[in-house]
N, CA, C and O atoms as a Maestro MAE file, in Angstrom:
{
 s_m_m2io_version
 :::
 2.0.0
}

f_m_ct {
 s_m_title
 :::
 protein
 m_atom[308] {
  # First column is atom index #
  i_m_mmod_type
  r_m_x_coord
  r_m_y_coord
  r_m_z_coord
  i_m_residue_number
  s_m_chain_name
  s_m_pdb_residue_name
  s_m_pdb_atom_name
  i_m_atomic_number
  :::
  1 25 17.149 200.293 -117.412 1 A "MET " " N  " 7
  2 3 18.301 199.587 -117.945 1 A "MET " " CA " 6
  3 2 17.998 198.114 -118.174 1 A "MET " " C  " 6
  4 15 18.537 197.511 -119.102 1 A "MET " " O  " 8
  5 25 17.146 197.529 -117.345 2 A "ILE " " N  " 7
  6 3 16.811 196.120 -117.534 2 A "ILE " " CA " 6
  7 2 16.145 195.928 -118.886 2 A "ILE " " C  " 6
  8 15 16.397 194.926 -119.556 2 A "ILE " " O  " 8
  9 25 15.309 196.858 -119.299 3 A "ASP " " N  " 7
  10 3 14.622 196.748 -120.587 3 A "ASP " " CA " 6
  11 2 15.594 196.691 -121.759 3 A "ASP " " C  " 6
  12 15 15.277 196.096 -122.789 3 A "ASP " " O  " 8
  13 25 16.742 197.283 -121.626 4 A "ARG " " N  " 7
  14 3 17.718 197.295 -122.712 4 A "ARG " " CA " 6
  15 2 18.560 196.026 -122.773 4 A "ARG " " C  " 6
  16 15 19.287 195.819 -123.745 4 A "ARG " " O  " 8
  17 25 18.478 195.178 -121.761 5 A "ALA " " N  " 7
  18 3 19.311 193.975 -121.706 5 A "ALA " " CA " 6
  19 2 18.884 192.927 -122.727 5 A "ALA " " C  " 6
  20 15 19.699 192.104 -123.143 5 A "ALA " " O  " 8
  21 25 17.637 192.945 -123.130 6 A "THR " " N  " 7
  22 3 17.134 191.946 -124.062 6 A "THR " " CA " 6
  23 2 15.907 192.479 -124.789 6 A "THR " " C  " 6
  24 15 15.254 193.411 -124.320 6 A "THR " " O  " 8
  25 25 15.602 191.891 -125.921 7 A "ARG " " N  " 7
  26 3 14.411 192.305 -126.664 7 A "ARG " " CA " 6
  27 2 13.192 191.477 -126.303 7 A "ARG " " C  " 6
  28 15 12.069 191.981 -126.335 7 A "ARG " " O  " 8
  29 25 13.401 190.188 -125.952 8 A "THR " " N  " 7
  30 3 12.248 189.315 -125.777 8 A "THR " " CA " 6
  31 2 12.202 188.617 -124.425 8 A "THR " " C  " 6
  32 15 11.190 188.695 -123.729 8 A "THR " " O  " 8
  33 25 13.290 187.929 -124.036 9 A "VAL " " N  " 7
  34 3 13.284 187.124 -122.811 9 A "VAL " " CA " 6
  35 2 14.484 187.476 -121.946 9 A "VAL " " C  " 6
  36 15 15.601 187.624 -122.441 9 A "VAL " " O  " 8
  37 25 14.240 187.608 -120.648 10 A "LEU " " N  " 7
  38 3 15.306 187.845 -119.674 10 A "LEU " " CA " 6
  39 2 15.122 186.876 -118.521 10 A "LEU " " C  " 6
  40 15 14.044 186.814 -117.930 10 A "LEU " " O  " 8
  41 25 16.157 186.122 -118.195 11 A "PHE " " N  " 7
  42 3 16.148 185.293 -116.999 11 A "PHE " " CA " 6
  43 2 16.753 186.119 -115.884 11 A "PHE " " C  " 6
  44 15 17.824 186.703 -116.054 11 A "PHE " " O  " 8
  45 25 16.076 186.177 -114.735 12 A "PHE " " N  " 7
  46 3 16.449 187.120 -113.688 12 A "PHE " " CA " 6
  47 2 16.421 186.438 -112.328 12 A "PHE " " C  " 6
  48 15 15.424 185.820 -111.952 12 A "PHE " " O  " 8
  49 25 17.507 186.554 -111.607 13 A "ASP " " N  " 7
  50 3 17.496 186.196 -110.189 13 A "ASP " " CA " 6
  51 2 18.368 187.186 -109.452 13 A "ASP " " C  " 6
  52 15 19.243 187.824 -110.038 13 A "ASP " " O  " 8
  53 25 18.124 187.305 -108.179 14 A "MET " " N  " 7
  54 3 18.895 188.255 -107.378 14 A "MET " " CA " 6
  55 2 18.838 187.824 -105.926 14 A "MET " " C  " 6
  56 15 18.107 186.899 -105.573 14 A "MET " " O  " 8
  57 25 19.598 188.485 -105.099 15 A "GLY " " N  " 7
  58 3 19.551 188.198 -103.676 15 A "GLY " " CA " 6
  59 2 18.178 188.485 -103.110 15 A "GLY " " C  " 6
  60 15 17.438 189.323 -103.627 15 A "GLY " " O  " 8
  61 25 17.848 187.786 -102.049 16 A "GLU " " N  " 7
  62 3 16.574 188.003 -101.365 16 A "GLU " " CA " 6
  63 2 16.839 188.243 -99.887 16 A "GLU " " C  " 6
  64 15 17.897 187.881 -99.372 16 A "GLU " " O  " 8
  65 25 15.889 188.846 -99.215 17 A "GLY " " N  " 7
  66 3 16.053 189.255 -97.828 17 A "GLY " " CA " 6
  67 2 16.300 188.132 -96.836 17 A "GLY " " C  " 6
  68 15 16.825 188.387 -95.753 17 A "GLY " " O  " 8
  69 25 15.939 186.900 -97.166 18 A "HIS " " N  " 7
  70 3 16.158 185.793 -96.231 18 A "HIS " " CA " 6
  71 2 17.589 185.263 -96.262 18 A "HIS " " C  " 6
  72 15 17.975 184.496 -95.379 18 A "HIS " " O  " 8
  73 25 18.375 185.650 -97.250 19 A "LYS " " N  " 7
  74 3 19.739 185.154 -97.387 19 A "LYS " " CA " 6
  75 2 20.659 185.873 -96.398 19 A "LYS " " C  " 6
  76 15 20.581 187.092 -96.245 19 A "LYS " " O  " 8
  77 25 21.513 185.128 -95.741 20 A "ALA " " N  " 7
  78 3 22.391 185.687 -94.703 20 A "ALA " " CA " 6
  79 2 23.216 186.862 -95.226 20 A "ALA " " C  " 6
  80 15 23.386 187.851 -94.514 20 A "ALA " " O  " 8
  81 25 23.724 186.775 -96.437 21 A "TRP " " N  " 7
  82 3 24.561 187.849 -96.980 21 A "TRP " " CA " 6
  83 2 23.788 189.135 -97.233 21 A "TRP " " C  " 6
  84 15 24.390 190.208 -97.281 21 A "TRP " " O  " 8
  85 25 22.471 189.058 -97.396 22 A "PHE " " N  " 7
  86 3 21.689 190.218 -97.802 22 A "PHE " " CA " 6
  87 2 20.611 190.640 -96.811 22 A "PHE " " C  " 6
  88 15 19.825 191.534 -97.124 22 A "PHE " " O  " 8
  89 25 20.544 190.040 -95.645 23 A "ARG " " N  " 7
  90 3 19.446 190.329 -94.709 23 A "ARG " " CA " 6
  91 2 19.291 191.812 -94.408 23 A "ARG " " C  " 6
  92 15 18.169 192.316 -94.358 23 A "ARG " " O  " 8
  93 25 20.387 192.510 -94.208 24 A "ASN " " N  " 7
  94 3 20.301 193.934 -93.866 24 A "ASN " " CA " 6
  95 2 20.023 194.812 -95.080 24 A "ASN " " C  " 6
  96 15 19.253 195.769 -94.987 24 A "ASN " " O  " 8
  97 25 20.633 194.502 -96.206 25 A "ARG " " N  " 7
  98 3 20.514 195.361 -97.382 25 A "ARG " " CA " 6
  99 2 19.250 195.112 -98.188 25 A "ARG " " C  " 6
  100 15 18.769 196.015 -98.872 25 A "ARG " " O  " 8
  101 25 18.697 193.892 -98.120 26 A "LEU " " N  " 7
  102 3 17.517 193.570 -98.929 26 A "LEU " " CA " 6
  103 2 16.330 193.123 -98.076 26 A "LEU " " C  " 6
  104 15 15.536 192.282 -98.496 26 A "LEU " " O  " 8
  105 25 16.221 193.674 -96.915 27 A "SER " " N  " 7
  106 3 15.104 193.331 -96.039 27 A "SER " " CA " 6
  107 2 13.780 193.576 -96.762 27 A "SER " " C  " 6
  108 15 13.555 194.657 -97.307 27 A "SER " " O  " 8
  109 25 12.914 192.577 -96.764 28 A "GLY " " N  " 7
  110 3 11.625 192.703 -97.420 28 A "GLY " " CA " 6
  111 2 11.609 192.271 -98.873 28 A "GLY " " C  " 6
  112 15 10.536 192.155 -99.466 28 A "GLY " " O  " 8
  113 25 12.776 192.030 -99.463 29 A "TRP " " N  " 7
  114 3 12.836 191.585 -100.858 29 A "TRP " " CA " 6
  115 2 12.613 190.077 -100.887 29 A "TRP " " C  " 6
  116 15 13.544 189.295 -100.693 29 A "TRP " " O  " 8
  117 25 11.378 189.685 -101.128 30 A "ASP " " N  " 7
  118 3 11.025 188.278 -101.278 30 A "ASP " " CA " 6
  119 2 10.494 188.099 -102.702 30 A "ASP " " C  " 6
  120 15 10.385 189.087 -103.429 30 A "ASP " " O  " 8
  121 25 10.163 186.882 -103.126 31 A "PRO " " N  " 7
  122 3 9.707 186.687 -104.510 31 A "PRO " " CA " 6
  123 2 8.506 187.560 -104.892 31 A "PRO " " C  " 6
  124 15 8.448 188.050 -106.020 31 A "PRO " " O  " 8
  125 25 7.562 187.763 -103.993 32 A "ASP " " N  " 7
  126 3 6.414 188.619 -104.303 32 A "ASP " " CA " 6
  127 2 6.852 190.052 -104.571 32 A "ASP " " C  " 6
  128 15 6.408 190.675 -105.536 32 A "ASP " " O  " 8
  129 25 7.726 190.574 -103.711 33 A "TYR " " N  " 7
  130 3 8.200 191.952 -103.866 33 A "TYR " " CA " 6
  131 2 9.000 192.102 -105.158 33 A "TYR " " C  " 6
  132 15 8.829 193.078 -105.888 33 A "TYR " " O  " 8
  133 25 9.879 191.129 -105.439 34 A "ILE " " N  " 7
  134 3 10.707 191.201 -106.643 34 A "ILE " " CA " 6
  135 2 9.830 191.168 -107.892 34 A "ILE " " C  " 6
  136 15 10.065 191.926 -108.833 34 A "ILE " " O  " 8
  137 25 8.824 190.296 -107.907 35 A "GLU " " N  " 7
  138 3 7.928 190.239 -109.060 35 A "GLU " " CA " 6
  139 2 7.202 191.565 -109.252 35 A "GLU " " C  " 6
  140 15 7.101 192.048 -110.379 35 A "GLU " " O  " 8
  141 25 6.700 192.156 -108.189 36 A "GLN " " N  " 7
  142 3 6.022 193.451 -108.298 36 A "GLN " " CA " 6
  143 2 6.980 194.550 -108.743 36 A "GLN " " C  " 6
  144 15 6.602 195.430 -109.516 36 A "GLN " " O  " 8
  145 25 8.220 194.502 -108.256 37 A "TRP " " N  " 7
  146 3 9.236 195.473 -108.674 37 A "TRP " " CA " 6
  147 2 9.498 195.360 -110.165 37 A "TRP " " C  " 6
  148 15 9.581 196.373 -110.860 37 A "TRP " " O  " 8
  149 25 9.629 194.134 -110.662 38 A "LEU " " N  " 7
  150 3 9.843 193.927 -112.098 38 A "LEU " " CA " 6
  151 2 8.661 194.456 -112.908 38 A "LEU " " C  " 6
  152 15 8.858 195.096 -113.941 38 A "LEU " " O  " 8
  153 25 7.447 194.195 -112.454 39 A "ARG " " N  " 7
  154 3 6.262 194.667 -113.174 39 A "ARG " " CA " 6
  155 2 6.191 196.198 -113.203 39 A "ARG " " C  " 6
  156 15 5.795 196.790 -114.207 39 A "ARG " " O  " 8
  157 25 6.572 196.818 -112.109 40 A "LYS " " N  " 7
  158 3 6.494 198.279 -111.998 40 A "LYS " " CA " 6
  159 2 7.616 198.981 -112.766 40 A "LYS " " C  " 6
  160 15 7.406 200.064 -113.312 40 A "LYS " " O  " 8
  161 25 8.803 198.375 -112.810 41 A "ASN " " N  " 7
  162 3 9.986 199.068 -113.322 41 A "ASN " " CA " 6
  163 2 10.488 198.587 -114.676 41 A "ASN " " C  " 6
  164 15 11.540 199.031 -115.135 41 A "ASN " " O  " 8
  165 25 9.755 197.690 -115.319 42 A "THR " " N  " 7
  166 3 10.153 197.216 -116.643 42 A "THR " " CA " 6
  167 2 8.937 197.190 -117.557 42 A "THR " " C  " 6
  168 15 7.810 197.417 -117.117 42 A "THR " " O  " 8
  169 25 9.178 196.911 -118.825 43 A "SER " " N  " 7
  170 3 8.079 196.806 -119.783 43 A "SER " " CA " 6
  171 2 7.756 195.353 -120.134 43 A "SER " " C  " 6
  172 15 7.058 195.103 -121.117 43 A "SER " " O  " 8
  173 25 8.247 194.396 -119.355 44 A "PHE " " N  " 7
  174 3 7.923 192.997 -119.622 44 A "PHE " " CA " 6
  175 2 6.440 192.771 -119.372 44 A "PHE " " C  " 6
  176 15 5.887 193.252 -118.383 44 A "PHE " " O  " 8
  177 25 5.804 192.040 -120.269 45 A "THR " " N  " 7
  178 3 4.370 191.806 -120.164 45 A "THR " " CA " 6
  179 2 4.040 190.503 -119.449 45 A "THR " " C  " 6
  180 15 2.918 190.320 -118.979 45 A "THR " " O  " 8
  181 25 5.010 189.597 -119.364 46 A "GLN " " N  " 7
  182 3 4.805 188.316 -118.694 46 A "GLN " " CA " 6
  183 2 6.003 188.042 -117.788 46 A "GLN " " C  " 6
  184 15 7.153 188.151 -118.215 46 A "GLN " " O  " 8
  185 25 5.727 187.691 -116.549 47 A "ILE " " N  " 7
  186 3 6.781 187.351 -115.598 47 A "ILE " " CA " 6
  187 2 6.395 186.036 -114.940 47 A "ILE " " C  " 6
  188 15 5.326 185.909 -114.342 47 A "ILE " " O  " 8
  189 25 7.290 185.058 -115.064 48 A "TYR " " N  " 7
  190 3 7.043 183.726 -114.529 48 A "TYR " " CA " 6
  191 2 8.101 183.364 -113.504 48 A "TYR " " C  " 6
  192 15 9.277 183.689 -113.669 48 A "TYR " " O  " 8
  193 25 7.677 182.692 -112.449 49 A "ARG " " N  " 7
  194 3 8.616 182.133 -111.475 49 A "ARG " " CA " 6
  195 2 8.942 180.718 -111.916 49 A "ARG " " C  " 6
  196 15 8.064 179.858 -111.971 49 A "ARG " " O  " 8
  197 25 10.200 180.483 -112.226 50 A "LEU " " N  " 7
  198 3 10.603 179.181 -112.746 50 A "LEU " " CA " 6
  199 2 10.927 178.176 -111.649 50 A "LEU " " C  " 6
  200 15 10.895 176.970 -111.892 50 A "LEU " " O  " 8
  201 25 11.235 178.646 -110.465 51 A "GLY " " N  " 7
  202 3 11.534 177.745 -109.365 51 A "GLY " " CA " 6
  203 2 12.546 178.352 -108.411 51 A "GLY " " C  " 6
  204 15 13.057 179.452 -108.621 51 A "GLY " " O  " 8
  205 25 12.817 177.602 -107.362 52 A "VAL " " N  " 7
  206 3 13.736 178.030 -106.301 52 A "VAL " " CA " 6
  207 2 14.928 177.088 -106.306 52 A "VAL " " C  " 6
  208 15 14.763 175.873 -106.417 52 A "VAL " " O  " 8
  209 25 16.139 177.649 -106.186 53 A "ASP " " N  " 7
  210 3 17.310 176.785 -106.187 53 A "ASP " " CA " 6
  211 2 17.335 175.897 -104.946 53 A "ASP " " C  " 6
  212 15 16.809 176.260 -103.894 53 A "ASP " " O  " 8
  213 25 17.946 174.750 -105.087 54 A "GLN " " N  " 7
  214 3 18.018 173.761 -104.009 54 A "GLN " " CA " 6
  215 2 19.458 173.398 -103.661 54 A "GLN " " C  " 6
  216 15 19.701 172.343 -103.075 54 A "GLN " " O  " 8
  217 25 20.407 174.247 -104.009 55 A "ASP " " N  " 7
  218 3 21.818 173.911 -103.786 55 A "ASP " " CA " 6
  219 2 22.350 174.489 -102.471 55 A "ASP " " C  " 6
  220 15 23.464 175.011 -102.419 55 A "ASP " " O  " 8
  221 25 21.556 174.392 -101.428 56 A "ASN " " N  " 7
  222 3 21.932 174.940 -100.126 56 A "ASN " " CA " 6
  223 2 22.827 173.948 -99.361 56 A "ASN " " C  " 6
  224 15 22.357 173.160 -98.540 56 A "ASN " " O  " 8
  225 25 24.124 174.018 -99.662 57 A "VAL " " N  " 7
  226 3 25.095 173.141 -99.026 57 A "VAL " " CA " 6
  227 2 26.056 173.961 -98.177 57 A "VAL " " C  " 6
  228 15 26.287 175.142 -98.438 57 A "VAL " " O  " 8
  229 25 26.599 173.329 -97.183 58 A "SER " " N  " 7
  230 3 27.545 173.965 -96.280 58 A "SER " " CA " 6
  231 2 28.792 174.393 -97.051 58 A "SER " " C  " 6
  232 15 29.179 173.694 -97.987 58 A "SER " " O  " 8
  233 25 29.414 175.464 -96.719 59 A "PRO " " N  " 7
  234 3 29.204 176.300 -95.539 59 A "PRO " " CA " 6
  235 2 28.287 177.488 -95.793 59 A "PRO " " C  " 6
  236 15 28.159 178.347 -94.920 59 A "PRO " " O  " 8
  237 25 27.651 177.569 -96.944 60 A "PHE " " N  " 7
  238 3 26.840 178.740 -97.287 60 A "PHE " " CA " 6
  239 2 25.357 178.415 -97.389 60 A "PHE " " C  " 6
  240 15 24.640 179.045 -98.167 60 A "PHE " " O  " 8
  241 25 24.893 177.457 -96.628 61 A "GLU " " N  " 7
  242 3 23.505 177.010 -96.753 61 A "GLU " " CA " 6
  243 2 22.478 178.097 -96.457 61 A "GLU " " C  " 6
  244 15 21.327 177.963 -96.873 61 A "GLU " " O  " 8
  245 25 22.842 179.157 -95.761 62 A "ASP " " N  " 7
  246 3 21.906 180.249 -95.467 62 A "ASP " " CA " 6
  247 2 21.859 181.299 -96.583 62 A "ASP " " C  " 6
  248 15 21.237 182.349 -96.426 62 A "ASP " " O  " 8
  249 25 22.513 181.013 -97.698 63 A "ASN " " N  " 7
  250 3 22.575 181.988 -98.785 63 A "ASN " " CA " 6
  251 2 21.985 181.469 -100.087 63 A "ASN " " C  " 6
  252 15 22.322 181.957 -101.166 63 A "ASN " " O  " 8
  253 25 21.116 180.493 -99.988 64 A "TYR " " N  " 7
  254 3 20.468 179.939 -101.173 64 A "TYR " " CA " 6
  255 2 18.962 180.011 -100.996 64 A "TYR " " C  " 6
  256 15 18.469 180.599 -100.033 64 A "TYR " " O  " 8
  257 25 18.245 179.418 -101.914 65 A "GLY " " N  " 7
  258 3 16.790 179.433 -101.840 65 A "GLY " " CA " 6
  259 2 16.181 180.641 -102.513 65 A "GLY " " C  " 6
  260 15 15.139 181.134 -102.081 65 A "GLY " " O  " 8
  261 25 16.827 181.133 -103.585 66 A "HIS " " N  " 7
  262 3 16.252 182.277 -104.290 66 A "HIS " " CA " 6
  263 2 15.505 181.822 -105.539 66 A "HIS " " C  " 6
  264 15 15.736 180.727 -106.052 66 A "HIS " " O  " 8
  265 25 14.625 182.661 -106.009 67 A "THR " " N  " 7
  266 3 13.721 182.354 -107.110 67 A "THR " " CA " 6
  267 2 14.295 182.851 -108.430 67 A "THR " " C  " 6
  268 15 14.820 183.961 -108.518 67 A "THR " " O  " 8
  269 25 14.185 182.008 -109.458 68 A "LEU " " N  " 7
  270 3 14.562 182.391 -110.815 68 A "LEU " " CA " 6
  271 2 13.299 182.814 -111.561 68 A "LEU " " C  " 6
  272 15 12.294 182.103 -111.562 68 A "LEU " " O  " 8
  273 25 13.369 183.970 -112.186 69 A "PHE " " N  " 7
  274 3 12.243 184.508 -112.949 69 A "PHE " " CA " 6
  275 2 12.568 184.504 -114.444 69 A "PHE " " C  " 6
  276 15 13.723 184.660 -114.840 69 A "PHE " " O  " 8
  277 25 11.543 184.325 -115.260 70 A "ALA " " N  " 7
  278 3 11.625 184.548 -116.693 70 A "ALA " " CA " 6
  279 2 10.729 185.728 -117.005 70 A "ALA " " C  " 6
  280 15 9.535 185.709 -116.708 70 A "ALA " " O  " 8
  281 25 11.305 186.751 -117.603 71 A "CYS " " N  " 7
  282 3 10.571 187.963 -117.953 71 A "CYS " " CA " 6
  283 2 10.505 188.022 -119.476 71 A "CYS " " C  " 6
  284 15 11.531 187.920 -120.150 71 A "CYS " " O  " 8
  285 25 9.291 188.189 -120.022 72 A "MET " " N  " 7
  286 3 9.124 188.145 -121.466 72 A "MET " " CA " 6
  287 2 8.219 189.262 -121.962 72 A "MET " " C  " 6
  288 15 7.410 189.821 -121.222 72 A "MET " " O  " 8
  289 25 8.384 189.558 -123.221 73 A "ARG " " N  " 7
  290 3 7.510 190.491 -123.915 73 A "ARG " " CA " 6
  291 2 6.859 189.731 -125.066 73 A "ARG " " C  " 6
  292 15 7.487 188.880 -125.695 73 A "ARG " " O  " 8
  293 25 5.629 190.038 -125.326 74 A "SER " " N  " 7
  294 3 4.963 189.393 -126.450 74 A "SER " " CA " 6
  295 2 5.477 189.982 -127.778 74 A "SER " " C  " 6
  296 15 5.447 189.311 -128.809 74 A "SER " " O  " 8
  297 25 5.943 191.227 -127.746 75 A "GLU " " N  " 7
  298 3 6.527 191.854 -128.918 75 A "GLU " " CA " 6
  299 2 7.814 192.555 -128.501 75 A "GLU " " C  " 6
  300 15 7.899 193.105 -127.403 75 A "GLU " " O  " 8
  301 25 8.801 192.534 -129.366 76 A "ALA " " N  " 7
  302 3 10.050 193.239 -129.064 76 A "ALA " " CA " 6
  303 2 9.803 194.735 -129.085 76 A "ALA " " C  " 6
  304 15 8.990 195.232 -129.865 76 A "ALA " " O  " 8
  305 25 10.521 195.455 -128.209 77 A "ILE " " N  " 7
  306 3 10.375 196.916 -128.204 77 A "ILE " " CA " 6
  307 2 11.453 197.555 -129.043 77 A "ILE " " C  " 6
  308 15 11.498 198.779 -129.163 77 A "ILE " " O  " 8
  :::
 }
 m_bond[307] {
  # First column is bond index #
  i_m_from
  i_m_to
  i_m_order
  :::
  1 1 2 1
  2 2 3 1
  3 3 4 2
  4 3 5 1
  5 5 6 1
  6 6 7 1
  7 7 8 2
  8 7 9 1
  9 9 10 1
  10 10 11 1
  11 11 12 2
  12 11 13 1
  13 13 14 1
  14 14 15 1
  15 15 16 2
  16 15 17 1
  17 17 18 1
  18 18 19 1
  19 19 20 2
  20 19 21 1
  21 21 22 1
  22 22 23 1
  23 23 24 2
  24 23 25 1
  25 25 26 1
  26 26 27 1
  27 27 28 2
  28 27 29 1
  29 29 30 1
  30 30 31 1
  31 31 32 2
  32 31 33 1
  33 33 34 1
  34 34 35 1
  35 35 36 2
  36 35 37 1
  37 37 38 1
  38 38 39 1
  39 39 40 2
  40 39 41 1
  41 41 42 1
  42 42 43 1
  43 43 44 2
  44 43 45 1
  45 45 46 1
  46 46 47 1
  47 47 48 2
  48 47 49 1
  49 49 50 1
  50 50 51 1
  51 51 52 2
  52 51 53 1
  53 53 54 1
  54 54 55 1
  55 55 56 2
  56 55 57 1
  57 57 58 1
  58 58 59 1
  59 59 60 2
  60 59 61 1
  61 61 62 1
  62 62 63 1
  63 63 64 2
  64 63 65 1
  65 65 66 1
  66 66 67 1
  67 67 68 2
  68 67 69 1
  69 69 70 1
  70 70 71 1
  71 71 72 2
  72 71 73 1
  73 73 74 1
  74 74 75 1
  75 75 76 2
  76 75 77 1
  77 77 78 1
  78 78 79 1
  79 79 80 2
  80 79 81 1
  81 81 82 1
  82 82 83 1
  83 83 84 2
  84 83 85 1
  85 85 86 1
  86 86 87 1
  87 87 88 2
  88 87 89 1
  89 89 90 1
  90 90 91 1
  91 91 92 2
  92 91 93 1
  93 93 94 1
  94 94 95 1
  95 95 96 2
  96 95 97 1
  97 97 98 1
  98 98 99 1
  99 99 100 2
  100 99 101 1
  101 101 102 1
  102 102 103 1
  103 103 104 2
  104 103 105 1
  105 105 106 1
  106 106 107 1
  107 107 108 2
  108 107 109 1
  109 109 110 1
  110 110 111 1
  111 111 112 2
  112 111 113 1
  113 113 114 1
  114 114 115 1
  115 115 116 2
  116 115 117 1
  117 117 118 1
  118 118 119 1
  119 119 120 2
  120 119 121 1
  121 121 122 1
  122 122 123 1
  123 123 124 2
  124 123 125 1
  125 125 126 1
  126 126 127 1
  127 127 128 2
  128 127 129 1
  129 129 130 1
  130 130 131 1
  131 131 132 2
  132 131 133 1
  133 133 134 1
  134 134 135 1
  135 135 136 2
  136 135 137 1
  137 137 138 1
  138 138 139 1
  139 139 140 2
  140 139 141 1
  141 141 142 1
  142 142 143 1
  143 143 144 2
  144 143 145 1
  145 145 146 1
  146 146 147 1
  147 147 148 2
  148 147 149 1
  149 149 150 1
  150 150 151 1
  151 151 152 2
  152 151 153 1
  153 153 154 1
  154 154 155 1
  155 155 156 2
  156 155 157 1
  157 157 158 1
  158 158 159 1
  159 159 160 2
  160 159 161 1
  161 161 162 1
  162 162 163 1
  163 163 164 2
  164 163 165 1
  165 165 166 1
  166 166 167 1
  167 167 168 2
  168 167 169 1
  169 169 170 1
  170 170 171 1
  171 171 172 2
  172 171 173 1
  173 173 174 1
  174 174 175 1
  175 175 176 2
  176 175 177 1
  177 177 178 1
  178 178 179 1
  179 179 180 2
  180 179 181 1
  181 181 182 1
  182 182 183 1
  183 183 184 2
  184 183 185 1
  185 185 186 1
  186 186 187 1
  187 187 188 2
  188 187 189 1
  189 189 190 1
  190 190 191 1
  191 191 192 2
  192 191 193 1
  193 193 194 1
  194 194 195 1
  195 195 196 2
  196 195 197 1
  197 197 198 1
  198 198 199 1
  199 199 200 2
  200 199 201 1
  201 201 202 1
  202 202 203 1
  203 203 204 2
  204 203 205 1
  205 205 206 1
  206 206 207 1
  207 207 208 2
  208 207 209 1
  209 209 210 1
  210 210 211 1
  211 211 212 2
  212 211 213 1
  213 213 214 1
  214 214 215 1
  215 215 216 2
  216 215 217 1
  217 217 218 1
  218 218 219 1
  219 219 220 2
  220 219 221 1
  221 221 222 1
  222 222 223 1
  223 223 224 2
  224 223 225 1
  225 225 226 1
  226 226 227 1
  227 227 228 2
  228 227 229 1
  229 229 230 1
  230 230 231 1
  231 231 232 2
  232 231 233 1
  233 233 234 1
  234 234 235 1
  235 235 236 2
  236 235 237 1
  237 237 238 1
  238 238 239 1
  239 239 240 2
  240 239 241 1
  241 241 242 1
  242 242 243 1
  243 243 244 2
  244 243 245 1
  245 245 246 1
  246 246 247 1
  247 247 248 2
  248 247 249 1
  249 249 250 1
  250 250 251 1
  251 251 252 2
  252 251 253 1
  253 253 254 1
  254 254 255 1
  255 255 256 2
  256 255 257 1
  257 257 258 1
  258 258 259 1
  259 259 260 2
  260 259 261 1
  261 261 262 1
  262 262 263 1
  263 263 264 2
  264 263 265 1
  265 265 266 1
  266 266 267 1
  267 267 268 2
  268 267 269 1
  269 269 270 1
  270 270 271 1
  271 271 272 2
  272 271 273 1
  273 273 274 1
  274 274 275 1
  275 275 276 2
  276 275 277 1
  277 277 278 1
  278 278 279 1
  279 279 280 2
  280 279 281 1
  281 281 282 1
  282 282 283 1
  283 283 284 2
  284 283 285 1
  285 285 286 1
  286 286 287 1
  287 287 288 2
  288 287 289 1
  289 289 290 1
  290 290 291 1
  291 291 292 2
  292 291 293 1
  293 293 294 1
  294 294 295 1
  295 295 296 2
  296 295 297 1
  297 297 298 1
  298 298 299 1
  299 299 300 2
  300 299 301 1
  301 301 302 1
  302 302 303 1
  303 303 304 2
  304 303 305 1
  305 305 306 1
  306 306 307 1
  307 307 308 2
  :::
 }
}
């Protein structure tokens, strides 16, 4: 389904295992795992990590610090 969301570029972020809201449900989901999951489950040929958010302010400071990815194809499918 992710492949159908766009023809060329997809910006992707999601919860990660270190976030308080997702520790139990996404245990082990870190940027390395997410990148490998994207490579295995999509047809994107290039996946880049654009950076980590820095908006960890109270009262939800334990729920930030996730990575934004850019997923691209050299040719549209």
